[in-house]
C-alpha positions in Angstrom: 148.4 14.5 76.1 147.4 17.0 78.9 148.8 16.8 82.4 145.4 15.6 83.6 145.4 12.8 81.1 148.9 11.8 82.1 147.7 11.5 85.7 144.9 9.0 84.8 147.2 7.0 82.5 149.7 6.8 85.4 146.9 5.7 87.7 145.9 2.9 85.3 149.5 1.6 85.3 149.6 1.8 89.1 146.3 -0.1 89.5 147.5 -2.7 87.0 150.4 -3.5 89.3 148.0 -4.7 92.0 147.2 -8.4 92.3 144.1 -8.6 90.0 145.4 -6.0 87.6 143.7 -3.2 85.6 145.0 -3.5 82.0 144.9 -0.8 79.5 142.8 -1.2 76.4 143.5 -0.2 72.8 140.4 2.0 72.9 141.5 3.7 76.1 138.1 2.9 77.7 139.8 2.8 81.1 140.5 6.6 81.1 136.8 7.8 81.1 136.0 5.2 83.7 138.8 6.4 86.0 137.9 10.1 85.5 134.3 9.3 86.6 135.5 7.8 89.8 138.7 9.8 90.8 139.3 13.5 90.8 142.8 14.5 89.7 143.8 15.0 93.3 142.5 11.6 94.3 144.1 9.9 91.4 147.5 11.4 92.4 147.0 10.3 96.0 146.0 6.7 95.0 149.4 6.4 93.3 151.0 7.0 96.7 149.1 4.2 98.3 150.2 0.6 98.6 148.5 -2.8 98.3 149.6 -3.4 101.8 147.7 -1.5 104.5 149.8 1.4 105.9 149.4 3.8 108.8 148.7 7.5 108.1 152.2 8.7 109.2 154.0 6.4 106.7 151.8 7.7 103.8 152.4 11.2 105.0 156.2 10.8 104.9 155.8 9.8 101.3 153.7 12.9 100.3 154.7 15.6 102.7 156.9 17.4 100.1 153.8 18.3 98.2 152.9 20.7 101.0 149.8 18.8 102.3 149.3 18.7 106.0 148.7 15.4 107.8 145.2 16.6 108.7 144.5 17.4 105.1 145.9 14.0 104.1 143.7 12.2 106.6 140.6 14.0 105.4 141.4 13.2 101.7 142.0 9.5 102.5 138.8 9.2 104.5 136.9 10.8 101.6 138.4 8.3 99.2 137.4 5.5 101.5 133.9 6.9 101.6 133.8 6.9 97.8 135.1 3.3 97.6 138.3 4.2 95.7 140.6 3.4 98.7 140.3 1.1 101.6 140.5 1.6 105.4 141.6 -1.2 107.7 141.2 -1.3 111.4 140.8 -5.0 112.3 144.1 -6.1 113.9 145.6 -2.6 113.9 146.0 -0.1 116.8 145.2 2.7 114.3 143.4 3.1 111.0 145.5 1.9 108.0 144.9 2.7 104.4 145.5 0.9 101.1 144.7 0.9 97.4 141.4 -0.6 96.4 141.6 -3.0 93.5 139.4 -2.5 90.5 138.3 -6.0 89.6 135.3 -7.8 91.1 135.1 -7.6 94.1 136.6 -4.1 94.1 136.1 -0.4 93.4 133.1 -0.9 91.1 131.3 -3.0 93.8 131.2 0.0 96.1 129.3 2.2 93.6 125.9 1.1 94.9 122.5 2.7 95.3 122.6 6.5 94.5 126.2 6.2 93.4 125.2 3.9 90.6 124.5 5.8 87.3 123.9 4.8 83.7 127.0 6.8 82.7 129.2 4.9 85.1 127.9 1.5 84.1 128.2 2.3 80.4 131.8 3.2 80.9 132.4 0.1 83.0 130.7 -2.2 80.5 132.7 -0.6 77.6 135.9 -1.2 79.5 135.0 -4.8 80.3 134.3 -5.6 76.7 137.5 -4.0 75.4 139.6 -5.6 78.2 138.1 -9.0 77.6 138.8 -8.8 73.9 142.5 -8.1 74.6 142.8 -10.6 77.5 145.1 -13.7 77.2 144.1 -17.0 78.7 145.7 -17.4 82.2 147.9 -20.4 82.7 147.1 -20.4 86.4 143.8 -19.0 87.6 142.4 -18.5 91.1 138.7 -17.7 90.9 137.7 -14.7 93.0 134.6 -16.6 94.2 133.8 -20.2 95.0 130.6 -22.2 95.2 129.2 -23.8 98.4 126.0 -25.8 98.6 122.7 -24.3 99.9 122.3 -25.6 103.5 119.3 -27.9 103.0 121.0 -29.8 100.2 124.0 -31.0 102.2 124.0 -34.8 102.8 124.1 -36.4 106.2 127.2 -35.1 107.9 128.0 -38.5 109.5 128.3 -40.0 106.0 129.6 -36.9 104.1 131.5 -34.7 106.6 131.4 -31.1 105.4 134.3 -28.7 106.2 133.5 -25.5 107.9 134.4 -23.4 104.8 131.6 -25.3 102.8 129.0 -24.9 105.5 127.3 -21.5 105.1 125.7 -21.6 108.6 129.0 -22.2 110.2 130.6 -19.4 108.2 127.9 -17.0 109.5 128.0 -18.3 113.1 131.8 -18.0 113.2 131.8 -14.4 112.0 133.3 -12.0 114.4 131.9 -8.5 114.7 129.3 -6.7 112.7 127.5 -8.2 109.7 126.0 -6.0 106.9 123.9 -6.5 103.9 124.1 -4.6 100.7 122.3 -4.6 97.3 123.5 -6.8 94.5 125.2 -4.5 92.1 124.5 -6.9 89.2 120.8 -6.9 89.7 120.7 -3.2 90.7 122.5 -2.2 87.5 120.1 -4.2 85.3 117.2 -2.4 87.0 119.0 0.9 86.3 118.5 0.2 82.6 114.9 -0.8 83.0 115.6 -4.6 83.0 114.5 -7.1 85.5 116.1 -10.3 86.8 114.3 -13.3 85.4 115.3 -15.4 88.4 114.4 -13.3 91.5 113.4 -9.9 92.8 115.8 -10.2 95.8 118.0 -7.2 95.5 119.4 -6.8 99.0 121.3 -10.0 99.0 125.1 -9.5 99.4 126.3 -10.3 102.9 129.4 -8.5 104.2 130.9 -10.7 107.0 134.5 -9.4 107.3 134.7 -6.9 110.2 136.4 -4.2 108.1 134.3 -5.0 105.0 131.0 -4.8 106.9 132.0 -1.6 108.7 133.1 0.0 105.4 129.7 -0.6 103.8 127.8 0.7 106.8 129.9 3.9 107.0 129.6 4.5 103.3 125.8 4.2 103.5 125.6 1.4 101.0 124.9 -1.4 103.6 122.9 -1.8 106.7 123.9 -3.7 109.9 122.1 -7.0 110.5 122.2 -9.8 113.0 123.4 -13.3 112.3 119.8 -14.5 112.4 118.9 -11.9 109.8 121.8 -13.0 107.6 120.6 -16.6 107.8 117.1 -15.4 106.9 118.5 -13.7 103.7 120.3 -16.9 102.8 117.0 -18.8 103.2 115.3 -16.4 100.8 118.2 -16.9 98.4 117.8 -20.7 98.6 114.0 -20.4 97.9 114.9 -18.3 94.8 117.4 -21.0 93.7 120.4 -18.6 93.9 124.0 -19.8 94.0 125.9 -19.1 97.2 129.3 -17.7 96.3 131.6 -16.6 99.1 135.0 -15.0 98.4 137.5 -17.7 97.6 139.1 -18.2 101.1 138.4 -19.9 104.3 137.6 -16.6 105.9 135.6 -14.7 103.3 134.7 -11.0 103.6 131.5 -11.5 101.7 129.0 -14.0 100.4 127.1 -13.3 97.2 123.8 -14.8 96.2 124.1 -15.1 92.5 121.9 -15.9 89.5 122.9 -16.9 85.9 120.7 -14.1 84.6 122.6 -11.0 86.0 125.8 -12.1 87.8 128.9 -10.6 86.1 130.8 -13.8 87.1 128.2 -16.5 86.4 126.6 -15.1 83.3 129.8 -15.0 81.1 130.7 -18.5 82.2 127.4 -20.0 81.0 128.5 -19.6 77.4 131.5 -21.9 78.0 131.2 -25.6 77.3 132.8 -26.6 80.7 132.0 -23.9 83.3 132.6 -26.4 86.1 136.3 -26.2 85.3 136.3 -22.5 86.2 134.9 -23.1 89.7 136.3 -24.2 93.0 133.6 -26.5 94.4 133.6 -29.7 96.4 130.3 -31.1 95.4 128.4 -32.4 92.4 124.9 -33.8 91.8 123.9 -37.4 90.9 120.5 -38.4 89.7 118.6 -41.6 90.5 116.6 -42.2 87.3 114.3 -44.6 89.2 113.0 -41.8 91.4 112.8 -39.1 88.8 109.2 -38.3 87.8 110.1 -36.0 84.9 108.7 -32.8 86.5 111.6 -30.7 85.0 111.7 -28.5 88.1 115.5 -29.0 88.3 115.9 -28.0 84.7 114.1 -24.7 85.3 116.0 -24.1 88.6 119.6 -24.7 87.4 121.5 -21.4 87.0 124.3 -23.0 84.9 122.0 -25.0 82.5 123.5 -28.2 83.7 120.2 -30.1 83.8 118.4 -31.5 80.7 115.7 -34.0 80.0 116.5 -37.3 78.2 113.6 -39.7 77.6 111.6 -37.9 80.3 114.3 -38.3 82.9 116.4 -35.4 84.3 120.1 -35.8 83.6 123.1 -33.7 84.9 126.0 -32.5 82.8 129.0 -32.6 85.2 130.9 -30.3 82.9 128.4 -27.6 83.9 127.4 -28.7 87.4 129.0 -26.6 90.2 127.4 -28.4 93.1 125.3 -25.5 94.4 122.6 -28.0 95.5 119.6 -26.0 94.4 118.2 -28.8 92.3 118.5 -31.1 95.3 116.3 -28.9 97.5 113.6 -28.5 94.8 113.3 -32.1 93.8 109.9 -33.5 95.0 111.0 -37.1 94.8 114.5 -36.8 96.1 116.0 -38.1 92.8 118.8 -35.5 93.0 121.5 -36.1 95.5 124.5 -34.0 96.4 127.8 -35.9 96.3 131.2 -34.9 97.7 134.1 -35.0 95.3 136.9 -37.5 96.1 139.5 -34.8 96.2 138.6 -32.0 98.4 139.6 -28.5 97.2 140.7 -26.5 100.2 140.5 -22.7 99.8 143.4 -20.5 100.8 143.5 -19.2 104.4 142.3 -15.6 104.0 141.9 -12.8 101.5 145.5 -11.6 101.9 146.8 -15.1 101.1 144.5 -15.2 98.0 145.7 -11.8 96.8 149.4 -12.8 97.2 148.8 -16.0 95.3 147.1 -14.2 92.5 149.9 -11.6 92.4 152.5 -14.3 92.3 150.8 -16.0 89.3 150.7 -12.7 87.5 154.3 -11.5 88.0 156.3 -14.7 88.6 158.2 -16.0 91.6 161.2 -13.7 91.3 159.2 -10.5 91.0 157.0 -11.7 93.9 160.1 -12.2 96.0 161.1 -8.6 95.3 157.6 -7.4 96.2 157.7 -9.3 99.5 161.1 -7.7 100.3 159.7 -4.2 99.6 156.8 -5.0 101.9 159.2 -6.0 104.7 161.1 -2.8 104.3 157.8 -0.8 104.5 158.0 0.4 100.9 155.1 1.1 98.6 154.1 -1.9 96.5 
């Protein structure tokens, strides 16, 4: 194994220690993927970064024996941020902090948009996904990276069914602090790259970045454009008209909201083949049908992204093992036969992205190892 190959194998091990992991495959498909994204110098630097955001001086103290100057280090880190292989953090800090970017969705691959997206990159990524999925073991505890919230017009009367702020997309947008950005959907964009078209919508620019750092990052990288709150709500209206599923990150303060379809989405599409996809979602709603009002038009059957709707004796039915409460069939029903209902037990998402990452991490490594990680964080060590 050459020295360069060792670097990338070591980088894979380092990235695999992060909350969502980046496991090796028997085929070694991860190595060509990493080489396509990281230069050897960037790969080495990534291994000196931590999951916890750190200031430039702390990182410099870790690498200064290599002979790099602090100015050169800053330039390299900013280039890595621009490439989407490291993250910059400014919200809540007096100076810019840096951290590792995780690989899984949403992660490094999601920053490779527009002219960064190539067939070679996506072929390498798809090969890695296939090989990693074949080796994966079922998780005993699983926290979905995204959750489902209903489209706005489907929500029942608030006085009868109070909706929490984290399930109200309008409130999520209105409560956003700082700049909002919109970026292309990498799932639909990558399909177009291979000459395929989404069967559900032609809406490509549909991913909303609402976290202050996340929005700024996309704008500075040139893969997102700044928009107003009114423009963001307009994009969500278009998504609703197309019957797309609204999927914010799985926290009360999400950094992003995706508008997904069952035709392209790397998260929705694989789950469609499961017999009970609803078990894999965090959602607080489901749909009920009044058979007396159903006129058998089948519009809900055509609209459903999870194939939860079928016709029985000319009446639309709903399979609750597949229904994720997105509300799209409620909006499109001409006779109001479909109604969104709130589940008896409300599932409350975790506070913020950091809390989600720590919970995912704890599930992966166990409580004792998580205790050691937290202690290292307190001492300012790399984790």
